N, CA and C of each residue as an Amber inpcrd file, in Angstrom:
protein
   585
 -14.6460000 -12.3460000   5.5420000 -14.4080000 -12.4240000   6.9720000
 -14.5040000 -11.0430000   7.6160000 -13.9480000 -10.0100000   6.9290000
 -13.9680000  -8.6550000   7.4700000 -15.4010000  -8.1830000   7.6840000
 -16.3010000  -8.4540000   6.7400000 -17.7020000  -8.0410000   6.8700000
 -18.3620000  -8.7410000   8.0580000 -18.0460000 -10.0100000   8.2690000
 -18.6120000 -10.7520000   9.3880000 -18.1740000 -10.1340000  10.7150000
 -16.9090000  -9.7640000  10.8160000 -16.4070000  -9.1380000  12.0310000
 -17.1210000  -7.8140000  12.2740000 -17.3220000  -7.0180000  11.2210000
 -18.0250000  -5.7410000  11.3760000 -19.4480000  -5.9690000  11.8540000
 -20.1320000  -6.9580000  11.3150000 -21.5040000  -7.2550000  11.7410000
 -21.5190000  -7.6940000  13.1900000 -20.5820000  -8.5480000  13.5760000
 -20.5290000  -9.0130000  14.9580000 -20.2390000  -7.8660000  15.9200000
 -19.3450000  -6.9560000  15.5340000 -19.0450000  -5.8060000  16.3700000
 -20.2790000  -4.9380000  16.5570000 -21.0240000  -4.7170000  15.4960000
 -22.1920000  -3.8460000  15.5500000 -23.3540000  -4.4770000  16.2980000
 -23.4540000  -5.7790000  16.3080000 -24.5640000  -6.4560000  16.9730000
 -24.5890000  -6.1710000  18.4710000 -23.4430000  -5.8800000  19.0380000
 -23.3640000  -5.6260000  20.4780000 -24.1600000  -4.4040000  20.9030000
 -24.3540000  -3.4360000  20.0030000 -25.0830000  -2.2240000  20.3670000
 -26.3920000  -2.0700000  19.6070000 -26.7640000  -3.0760000  18.8630000
 -27.9440000  -2.9630000  18.0030000 -29.2450000  -2.7930000  18.7810000
 -29.3160000  -3.2810000  19.9990000 -30.5510000  -3.2140000  20.7610000
 -30.4310000  -2.2720000  21.9520000 -29.7380000  -1.1660000  21.7630000
 -29.5720000  -0.1970000  22.8420000 -30.9090000   0.4850000  23.1530000
 -31.0350000   0.9880000  24.3770000 -32.2670000   1.6560000  24.7920000
 -32.4390000   2.9680000  24.0020000 -33.6710000   3.5100000  23.9700000
 -33.9030000   4.7540000  23.2380000 -32.9720000   5.8730000  23.7200000
 -32.5550000   6.7090000  22.7780000 -31.6240000   7.7850000  23.0720000
 -31.8370000   8.9060000  22.0580000 -31.3280000  10.0840000  22.3570000
 -31.4380000  11.1660000  21.3810000 -30.6440000  10.8180000  20.1170000
 -31.0980000  11.2700000  18.9580000 -30.3350000  11.0010000  17.7320000
 -29.0010000  11.7470000  17.7440000 -28.0560000  11.2430000  16.9570000
 -26.7360000  11.8600000  16.8750000 -26.4060000  12.1960000  15.4200000
 -25.5810000  13.2140000  15.2670000 -25.0230000  13.5820000  13.9670000
 -23.5060000  13.5140000  14.1180000 -22.8770000  12.6680000  13.3300000
 -21.4390000  12.4220000  13.4370000 -20.7670000  12.7680000  12.1130000
 -19.7150000  13.5700000  12.1870000 -18.8800000  13.8350000  11.0240000
 -17.5370000  13.1620000  11.2780000 -17.1580000  12.2760000  10.3820000
 -15.8730000  11.5770000  10.5090000 -14.8990000  12.2380000   9.5510000
 -13.8070000  12.7500000  10.1170000 -12.7980000  13.5060000   9.3810000
 -11.5840000  12.6040000   9.2030000 -11.2100000  12.3370000   7.9400000
 -10.1850000  11.3290000   7.6440000  -8.9890000  11.9420000   6.9130000
  -7.8100000  11.6400000   7.4120000  -6.5390000  12.0440000   6.7910000
  -6.3500000  11.2410000   5.5020000  -6.3500000  11.9470000   4.3790000
  -6.1380000  11.2970000   3.0760000  -4.8100000  11.7200000   2.4540000
  -3.9600000  12.3960000   3.2380000  -2.7250000  12.9490000   2.6870000
  -1.8620000  11.8510000   2.0650000  -1.0270000  12.2470000   1.1190000
  -0.2240000  11.2940000   0.3470000   0.6650000  10.4230000   1.2270000
   1.0240000  10.9200000   2.4120000   1.8770000  10.1560000   3.3140000
   1.1340000   9.0020000   3.9770000  -0.1880000   9.0260000   3.9100000
  -1.0160000   7.9820000   4.5100000  -0.9770000   6.7500000   3.6140000
  -0.8900000   5.5820000   4.2150000  -0.8940000   4.3590000   3.4010000
  -2.3300000   4.0010000   3.0110000  -2.4470000   3.2110000   1.9610000
  -3.7730000   2.7410000   1.5370000  -4.4230000   1.9080000   2.6330000
  -3.6280000   1.1450000   3.3610000  -4.1640000   0.3140000   4.4410000
  -4.7750000   1.1750000   5.5470000  -4.1240000   2.2780000   5.8740000
  -4.6550000   3.1940000   6.8920000  -5.9620000   3.8040000   6.3990000
  -5.9860000   4.2220000   5.1420000  -7.2040000   4.8180000   4.5760000
  -8.3510000   3.8080000   4.5810000  -8.0640000   2.5640000   4.2580000
  -9.1070000   1.5320000   4.2760000  -9.6000000   1.2520000   5.6960000
  -8.7040000   1.2910000   6.6670000  -9.1180000   1.1030000   8.0670000
 -10.0540000   2.2340000   8.4970000  -9.7600000   3.4520000   8.0600000
 -10.6280000   4.5880000   8.3740000 -11.9890000   4.4270000   7.6980000
 -11.9940000   3.9490000   6.4660000 -13.2770000   3.7040000   5.7730000
 -14.0690000   2.6050000   6.4800000 -13.3730000   1.5840000   6.9720000
 -14.0590000   0.5370000   7.7450000 -14.6940000   1.1210000   8.9970000
 -14.0220000   2.0940000   9.6100000 -14.5890000   2.7530000  10.7920000
 -15.8830000   3.4850000  10.4300000 -15.9280000   4.0920000   9.2560000
 -17.1570000   4.7540000   8.7810000 -18.2540000   3.7160000   8.6120000
 -17.9190000   2.5910000   8.0090000 -18.9220000   1.5340000   7.8030000
 -19.4610000   1.0090000   9.1330000 -18.5840000   0.8510000  10.1160000
 -19.0110000   0.4180000  11.4440000 -19.9640000   1.4470000  12.0410000
 -19.6120000   2.7060000  11.9050000 -20.4810000   3.7650000  12.4340000
 -21.8530000   3.7140000  11.7660000 -21.8830000   3.6150000  10.4500000
 -23.1550000   3.5860000   9.7240000 -23.9830000   2.3600000  10.1050000
 -23.3170000   1.2290000  10.2850000 -24.0350000   0.0010000  10.6430000
 -24.5540000   0.0360000  12.0820000 -23.9130000   0.7990000  12.9310000
 -24.2710000   0.8600000  14.3370000 -25.3630000   1.8910000  14.6140000
 -25.3090000   2.9920000  13.8890000 -26.2910000   4.0590000  14.0860000
 -27.6340000   3.6760000  13.4570000 -28.6680000   4.4580000  13.7270000
 -30.0100000   4.1680000  13.2360000 -30.4370000   5.1600000  12.1620000
 -31.6160000   4.9580000  11.6240000 -32.1290000   5.8590000  10.5840000
 -32.3850000   7.2620000  11.1180000 -32.5030000   7.4140000  12.4290000
 -32.6920000   8.7400000  13.0240000 -31.3890000   9.5150000  13.1410000
 -30.2630000   8.8220000  12.9930000 -28.9440000   9.4370000  13.1150000
 -28.4400000   9.8950000  11.7520000 -27.4510000  10.7830000  11.7780000
 -26.8520000  11.2890000  10.5480000 -25.3520000  11.0680000  10.6080000
 -24.7610000  10.8670000   9.4240000 -23.3160000  10.6490000   9.3260000
 -22.7990000  11.3650000   8.0910000 -21.5880000  11.9160000   8.1970000
 -20.9240000  12.5720000   7.0710000 -19.4400000  12.2320000   7.1420000
 -18.7630000  12.3710000   6.0010000 -17.3200000  12.1080000   5.9400000
 -16.6400000  13.2410000   5.1970000 -15.5690000  13.7540000   5.8130000
 -14.7300000  14.7820000   5.1990000 -13.3230000  14.2130000   5.1100000
 -12.7050000  14.3060000   3.9360000 -11.3180000  13.8780000   3.7620000
 -10.4340000  15.1030000   3.6490000  -9.2210000  14.9980000   4.1730000
  -8.3220000  16.1540000   4.1070000  -6.8920000  15.7520000   3.8330000
  -6.1960000  16.6480000   3.1470000  -4.7380000  16.6500000   3.0240000
  -4.3570000  18.0910000   3.3450000  -3.9230000  18.8930000   2.3620000
  -3.7200000  20.3230000   2.5970000  -5.0280000  21.0900000   2.4760000
  -6.0270000  20.4590000   1.8730000  -7.3730000  21.0150000   1.7330000
  -8.3550000  19.9570000   2.2360000  -9.6360000  20.2970000   2.2020000
 -10.6460000  19.3460000   2.6700000 -11.7900000  19.2700000   1.6780000
 -12.3660000  18.0780000   1.5510000 -13.5170000  17.8540000   0.6890000
 -14.5290000  16.9830000   1.4110000 -15.7950000  17.2470000   1.1550000
 -16.8660000  16.4230000   1.7060000 -17.0740000  15.2430000   0.7630000
 -16.9140000  14.0420000   1.2820000 -17.1230000  12.8340000   0.4840000
 -18.5100000  12.2570000   0.7180000 -18.9810000  12.3260000   1.9370000
 -20.3360000  11.8850000   2.2600000 -21.0160000  13.0710000   2.9400000
 -22.0260000  13.6680000   2.2880000 -22.7490000  14.7480000   2.9600000
 -23.5390000  14.1620000   4.1320000 -24.1050000  14.9840000   4.9470000
 -24.8540000  14.5000000   6.0990000 -26.0540000  13.6900000   5.6180000
 -25.9560000  12.3590000   5.7650000 -26.9820000  11.4220000   5.3190000
 -27.5370000  10.6540000   6.5100000 -28.7220000  10.0670000   6.3080000
 -29.2230000   9.1260000   7.3110000 -28.2160000   7.9810000   7.3990000
 -27.9350000   7.5630000   8.6140000 -26.9140000   6.5340000   8.8190000
 -27.2960000   5.1910000   8.2190000 -28.5930000   4.9650000   7.9740000
 -28.9950000   3.6780000   7.4060000 -28.8980000   3.6430000   5.8810000
 -28.3940000   4.6780000   5.2720000 -28.2060000   4.6990000   3.8130000
 -26.8510000   4.0790000   3.4630000 -26.6950000   2.8200000   3.8520000
 -25.4100000   2.1220000   3.7290000 -24.8860000   2.0800000   2.3050000
 -25.7440000   1.7870000   1.3510000 -25.2940000   1.6590000  -0.0400000
 -24.7480000   2.9910000  -0.5540000 -25.4700000   4.0750000  -0.3040000
 -25.0190000   5.3980000  -0.7490000 -23.7060000   5.7750000  -0.0740000
 -23.6130000   5.4990000   1.2110000 -22.3940000   5.8160000   1.9510000
 -21.2150000   5.0410000   1.3730000 -21.4170000   3.7520000   1.1040000
 -20.3310000   2.9290000   0.5660000 -19.9010000   3.4110000  -0.8190000
 -20.8520000   3.7610000  -1.6590000 -20.5230000   4.2550000  -3.0020000
 -19.7260000   5.5560000  -2.9060000 -20.1550000   6.4660000  -2.0420000
 -19.4570000   7.7430000  -1.8880000 -18.0670000   7.5520000  -1.2800000
 -17.9240000   6.5920000  -0.3720000 -16.6150000   6.3270000   0.2420000
 -15.5780000   5.8690000  -0.7810000 -16.0180000   5.2380000  -1.8520000
 -15.0750000   4.7680000  -2.8780000 -14.3110000   5.9210000  -3.5140000
 -14.8960000   7.1170000  -3.4740000 -14.2370000   8.2880000  -4.0600000
 -13.1390000   8.8480000  -3.1580000 -13.1130000   8.4090000  -1.9090000
 -12.0880000   8.8670000  -0.9720000 -10.8080000   8.0700000  -1.2140000
  -9.8390000   8.7270000  -1.8390000  -8.5530000   8.0970000  -2.1660000
  -7.4360000   8.9840000  -1.6300000  -6.2260000   8.4590000  -1.6660000
  -5.0900000   9.2480000  -1.1970000  -4.9760000  10.5270000  -2.0020000
  -4.6200000  11.6070000  -1.3150000  -4.5610000  12.9220000  -1.9430000
  -3.1460000  13.4210000  -2.1340000  -2.9820000  14.7050000  -1.8880000
  -1.7160000  15.3950000  -2.0960000  -0.8480000  15.3290000  -0.8410000
   0.4510000  15.6570000  -0.9940000   1.3020000  15.7790000   0.1860000
   0.7970000  16.9360000   1.0570000   1.1040000  16.8760000   2.3180000
   0.6790000  17.9300000   3.2260000  -0.5110000  17.4790000   4.0450000
  -0.5570000  17.9320000   5.2740000  -1.6150000  17.5120000   6.1840000
  -2.0360000  18.7190000   7.0080000  -3.2540000  19.1900000   6.8060000
  -3.7930000  20.3250000   7.5450000  -5.2350000  20.0040000   7.9150000
  -5.4840000  19.7050000   9.1770000  -6.8110000  19.2950000   9.6240000
  -7.7760000  20.4840000   9.7530000  -7.2580000  21.7210000   9.8220000
  -8.1210000  22.8860000  10.0150000  -9.2510000  22.9870000   9.0010000
  -8.9820000  22.9100000   7.6880000 -10.1000000  23.0240000   6.7400000
 -11.1520000  21.9330000   6.9190000 -10.7340000  20.7530000   7.3510000
 -11.6860000  19.6570000   7.5790000 -12.5700000  19.9520000   8.7840000
 -11.9810000  20.5270000   9.8320000 -12.7750000  20.9070000  11.0050000
 -13.7690000  22.0060000  10.6340000 -13.3510000  22.9220000   9.7910000
 -14.2620000  23.9860000   9.3410000 -15.4000000  23.4050000   8.4980000
 -15.0850000  22.4380000   7.6420000 -16.1360000  21.7640000   6.8520000
 -17.1080000  21.0390000   7.7850000 -16.5820000  20.3670000   8.8000000
 -17.4330000  19.6620000   9.7600000 -18.3600000  20.6530000  10.4650000
 -17.8210000  21.7930000  10.8560000 -18.6250000  22.8150000  11.5130000
 -19.7500000  23.2870000  10.5920000 -19.4350000  23.4910000   9.3210000
 -20.4560000  23.9010000   8.3450000 -21.5390000  22.8290000   8.1980000
 -21.1140000  21.5660000   8.1370000 -22.0860000  20.4740000   7.9860000
 -23.0360000  20.3880000   9.1730000 -22.5360000  20.6780000  10.3640000
 -23.3330000  20.5230000  11.5810000 -24.0500000  21.8060000  12.0060000
 -23.7790000  22.9110000  11.3290000 -24.2940000  24.2170000  11.7540000
 -25.8140000  24.2640000  11.8680000 -26.5170000  23.6340000  10.9530000
 -27.9820000  23.7120000  10.9500000 -28.6560000  22.5060000  11.6040000
 -27.8860000  21.6210000  12.1870000 -28.4490000  20.4310000  12.8260000
 -29.0550000  20.8360000  14.1720000 -30.3050000  20.4590000  14.3760000
 -31.0080000  20.7730000  15.6250000 -31.5870000  19.4850000  16.2170000
 -31.6680000  19.4260000  17.5380000 -32.2950000  18.2990000  18.2090000
 -31.4890000  17.0170000  18.1720000 -30.1900000  17.1160000  17.8800000
 -29.3130000  15.9450000  17.8290000 -28.0380000  16.2450000  18.5980000
 -27.4460000  15.2130000  19.1810000 -26.0970000  15.3430000  19.7200000
 -25.1510000  15.4110000  18.5340000 -24.1780000  16.2990000  18.5890000
 -23.2550000  16.4970000  17.4650000 -21.8340000  16.1650000  17.8900000
 -21.1370000  15.4490000  17.0090000 -19.7840000  15.0150000  17.3400000
 -18.9530000  14.8910000  16.0720000 -17.6600000  15.1680000  16.2030000
 -16.6940000  14.9810000  15.1300000 -15.6710000  13.9550000  15.6060000
 -15.3520000  13.0030000  14.7390000 -14.2880000  12.0330000  15.0070000
 -13.1940000  12.2790000  13.9790000 -12.0120000  12.6420000  14.4490000
 -10.8650000  12.9040000  13.5810000  -9.9900000  11.6620000  13.5680000
  -9.7450000  11.1200000  12.3750000  -8.8350000   9.9720000  12.2180000
  -7.6260000  10.4790000  11.4370000  -6.4750000  10.5460000  12.1060000
  -5.3010000  11.1560000  11.4950000  -4.0960000  10.2360000  11.6160000
  -3.3230000  10.1740000  10.5280000  -2.1570000   9.2910000  10.4880000
  -0.8420000  10.0480000  10.3770000  -0.9060000  11.3710000  10.2660000
   0.2990000  12.1570000  10.0270000   0.3220000  13.4010000  10.9040000
   1.3930000  14.1590000  10.7930000   1.4900000  15.4190000  11.5150000
   0.7980000  16.5030000  10.6950000  -0.0420000  17.2750000  11.3570000
  -0.7630000  18.3710000  10.7230000  -0.1000000  19.6920000  11.0790000
  -0.3060000  20.6910000  10.2320000   0.0870000  22.0370000  10.6270000
  -0.8270000  22.4670000  11.7670000  -0.3760000  23.4150000  12.5620000
  -1.1470000  23.8780000  13.7150000  -1.9410000  25.1550000  13.4080000
  -1.6210000  25.8230000  12.3160000  -2.2360000  27.1140000  12.0120000
  -3.7520000  27.0380000  11.9900000  -4.3860000  27.7410000  12.9080000
  -5.8400000  27.8470000  12.9350000  -6.5770000  26.6390000  13.4780000
  -5.8700000  25.5830000  13.8360000  -6.5310000  24.3580000  14.3010000
  -7.2470000  24.5990000  15.6240000  -6.5930000  25.2830000  16.5460000
  -7.2080000  25.5550000  17.8380000  -8.4900000  26.3700000  17.6680000
  -8.4490000  27.3850000  16.8310000  -9.6310000  28.2120000  16.5830000
 -10.7700000  27.4160000  15.9720000 -10.4420000  26.5110000  15.0410000
 -11.4770000  25.6800000  14.4180000 -12.0960000  24.7290000  15.4380000
 -11.2770000  24.1890000  16.3370000 -11.7920000  23.2970000  17.3780000
 -12.6750000  24.0600000  18.3650000 -12.2470000  25.2630000  18.7270000
 -13.0410000  26.0930000  19.6430000 -14.3810000  26.4550000  19.0030000
 -14.3830000  26.7560000  17.7070000 -15.6350000  27.0750000  17.0060000
 -16.6040000  25.8930000  17.0760000 -16.0930000  24.6810000  16.8950000
 -16.9430000  23.4950000  17.0130000 -17.4920000  23.3750000  18.4330000
 -16.6140000  23.4870000  19.4140000 -17.0390000  23.3650000  20.8140000
 -18.0710000  24.4310000  21.1710000 -17.8890000  25.6440000  20.6490000
 -18.8420000  26.7320000  20.9100000 -20.2290000  26.4210000  20.3460000
 -20.2850000  25.5530000  19.3410000 -21.5650000  25.1390000  18.7520000
 -22.0730000  23.8310000  19.3540000 -21.4570000  23.4050000  20.4620000
 -21.9170000  22.2030000  21.1480000 -21.4830000  20.9060000  20.5060000
 -20.4220000  20.9570000  19.7290000 -19.9270000  19.7720000  19.0280000
 -18.7570000  19.1750000  19.8050000 -18.8460000  17.8820000  20.1350000
 -17.7450000  17.1770000  20.7730000 -16.7370000  16.7200000  19.7370000
 -15.5140000  16.4920000  20.1680000 -14.4570000  16.0340000  19.2490000
 -13.7250000  14.8590000  19.8730000 -13.6580000  13.7670000  19.1340000
 -12.8450000  12.6100000  19.4940000 -11.7130000  12.5220000  18.4770000
 -10.5210000  12.1850000  18.9320000  -9.3630000  12.0860000  18.0470000
  -8.7960000  10.6710000  18.0820000  -8.5210000  10.1370000  16.8910000
  -7.9120000   8.8110000  16.7480000  -6.6070000   9.0000000  15.9850000
  -5.5020000   8.7000000  16.6390000  -4.1950000   8.8710000  16.0230000
  -3.5850000   7.5430000  15.6190000  -3.0390000   7.5110000  14.4000000
  -2.3800000   6.3290000  13.8630000  -0.9380000   6.6590000  13.5060000
  -0.0710000   5.7160000  13.7400000   1.3270000   5.7790000  13.2920000
   2.0060000   7.1140000  13.6010000   2.1630000   7.9860000  12.6000000
   2.9370000   9.2250000  12.7670000   2.0890000  10.4150000  13.2180000
   0.8730000  10.1750000  13.6520000  -0.0070000  11.2800000  14.0310000
   0.5730000  12.0650000  15.2050000   0.3100000  13.3480000  15.2140000
   0.8040000  14.2570000  16.2410000  -0.0770000  14.1500000  17.4850000
   0.4210000  13.4760000  18.4960000  -0.3400000  13.2490000  19.7270000
  -0.7240000  14.5630000  20.4060000   0.1710000  15.5240000  20.4080000
  -0.1120000  16.8060000  21.0640000  -1.2970000  17.5120000  20.4000000
  -1.3030000  17.5430000  19.0910000  -2.3980000  18.1900000  18.3750000
  -3.7140000  17.4380000  18.6020000  -3.6670000  16.1260000  18.5310000
  -4.8790000  15.3320000  18.7360000  -5.3880000  15.4610000  20.1720000
  -4.4760000  15.5330000  21.1100000  -4.8640000  15.7260000  22.5040000
  -5.5520000  17.0760000  22.6930000  -5.0240000  18.1130000  22.0500000
  -5.6420000  19.4330000  22.1200000  -7.0590000  19.3770000  21.5490000
  -7.2480000  18.6920000  20.4140000  -8.5770000  18.5840000  19.8090000
  -9.5540000  17.8970000  20.7510000  -9.1370000  16.7700000  21.3180000
 -10.0480000  16.0300000  22.2020000 -10.3100000  16.7940000  23.4990000
  -9.3270000  17.5400000  23.9850000  -9.5420000  18.3470000  25.1890000
 -10.5330000  19.4810000  24.9330000 -10.3310000  20.2120000  23.8540000
 -11.2370000  21.3200000  23.5230000 -12.6450000  20.7900000  23.2760000
 -12.7470000  19.6630000  22.5820000 -14.0460000  19.0900000  22.2550000
 -14.6230000  18.1950000  23.3350000 -13.9430000  18.1400000  24.4890000
 -14.3900000  17.3080000  25.6120000 -14.6960000  15.8760000  25.1750000
 -13.8160000  15.3750000  24.2970000 -13.9550000  14.0050000  23.8130000
 -12.8210000  13.1440000  24.3130000 -12.5440000  12.1120000  23.5760000
 -11.4980000  11.1570000  23.9620000 -10.3870000  11.1670000  22.9280000
  -9.2280000  10.7060000  23.3700000  -8.0750000  10.5350000  22.5050000
  -7.7120000   9.0600000  22.4890000  -7.5740000   8.5160000  21.2930000
  -7.1200000   7.1310000  21.1150000  -5.8800000   7.1670000  20.2290000
  -4.8040000   6.5370000  20.6670000  -3.6140000   6.3580000  19.8420000
  -3.4930000   4.8600000  19.5830000  -3.5250000   4.4690000  18.3110000
  -3.5160000   3.0460000  17.9770000  -2.4220000   2.7310000  16.9580000
  -1.8450000   1.5560000  17.0920000  -0.8470000   1.0770000  16.1410000
  -1.4420000   0.0280000  15.2040000  -2.3870000  -0.7160000  15.7150000
  -3.0080000  -1.8090000  14.9700000  -4.1680000  -1.2730000  14.1370000
  -4.0790000  -1.4040000  12.8270000  -5.1240000  -0.8780000  11.9440000
  -6.4700000  -1.5480000  12.1820000  -6.4610000  -2.8130000  12.5930000
  -7.7200000  -3.4950000  12.8880000  -8.4290000  -2.8770000  14.0930000
  -7.6950000  -2.1040000  14.8780000  -8.2900000  -1.4660000  16.0570000
  -9.1420000  -0.2500000  15.6970000  -8.9420000   0.3250000  14.5260000
  -9.6530000   1.5640000  14.1760000 -11.1690000   1.3680000  14.1660000
 -11.7200000   0.3590000  13.4700000 -13.1710000   0.1600000  13.5540000
 -13.6420000  -0.1730000  14.9690000 -12.8230000  -0.8820000  15.7250000
 -13.1870000  -1.2160000  17.1030000 -13.2390000   0.0370000  17.9720000
 -12.3200000   0.9580000  17.7370000 -12.3340000   2.2250000  18.4650000
 -13.6090000   2.9930000  18.1290000 -13.9950000   2.9950000  16.8600000
 -15.2220000   3.6870000  16.4650000 -16.4250000   3.0730000  17.1650000
 -16.5010000   1.7630000  17.1930000 -17.6150000   1.0910000  17.8610000
 -17.6260000   1.4230000  19.3500000 -16.4640000   1.3720000  19.9650000
 -16.3800000   1.7040000  21.3960000 -16.8440000   3.1330000  21.6390000
 -16.4080000   4.0470000  20.8100000 -16.7910000   5.4480000  20.9690000
 -18.3000000   5.6230000  20.7980000 -18.8610000   4.9810000  19.8040000
 -20.3110000   5.0580000  19.5970000 -21.0600000   4.4820000  20.7920000
 -20.6360000   3.3360000  21.2400000 -21.3110000   2.6630000  22.3520000
 -21.1850000   3.4520000  23.6480000 -19.9680000   3.8590000  23.9740000
 -19.7150000   4.4970000  25.2630000 -20.1660000   5.9550000  25.3290000
 -20.0460000   6.6680000  24.2420000 -20.3130000   8.0960000  24.2810000
 -21.6630000   8.4560000  23.6790000 -21.9370000   7.9940000  22.4750000
 -23.1490000   8.4230000  21.7710000 -24.3770000   7.6190000  22.1410000
 -24.2370000   6.3290000  22.2110000 -25.4180000   5.4660000  22.2930000
 -25.9200000   5.2160000  23.7100000 -25.1890000   5.6570000  24.7130000
 -25.6060000   5.3700000  26.0750000 -26.1360000   6.5950000  26.8090000
 -26.1570000   7.7450000  26.1700000 -26.5920000   8.9720000  26.8720000
 -27.8620000   9.5330000  26.2710000
């Protein structure tokens, strides 16, 4: 049933008019305080993004706790099987939540991307340290990268608001885990796919 819902959600934007390609890095909170259900909702959001984007678009995934790791390097968005296999390696990590290293990884992934709109979507379920986060967000914005923030449960609204403000993106605070893939679809449709 979940796969059917994802397909139905993606069908709404499947026939959008021509647009510039996009490169999206999805940054996911994997800290030990995050529940498995939250992590799976974030992975579903990645799948929705991959199913919605085209072969001209690129997608990457970075997971973070106190450190950050690239789980999906910048791939063509239509490489669904590879993306799904790589997502399986994204599991709950260590205690501690610091989004800064993940933002720096996203900046590195997008540094050499040319001729594409660039955006980072942060999905966070916990409170992050603030050290260096503002600087990392400013570095992304200075490179023309937008930032959207999605906060779940215990996420720090102030920090996420700062990220979305610096990145001239949107802030979503959600309680319902089923809303996470829907938020991703809305963001893709409203921001990336219509401009």
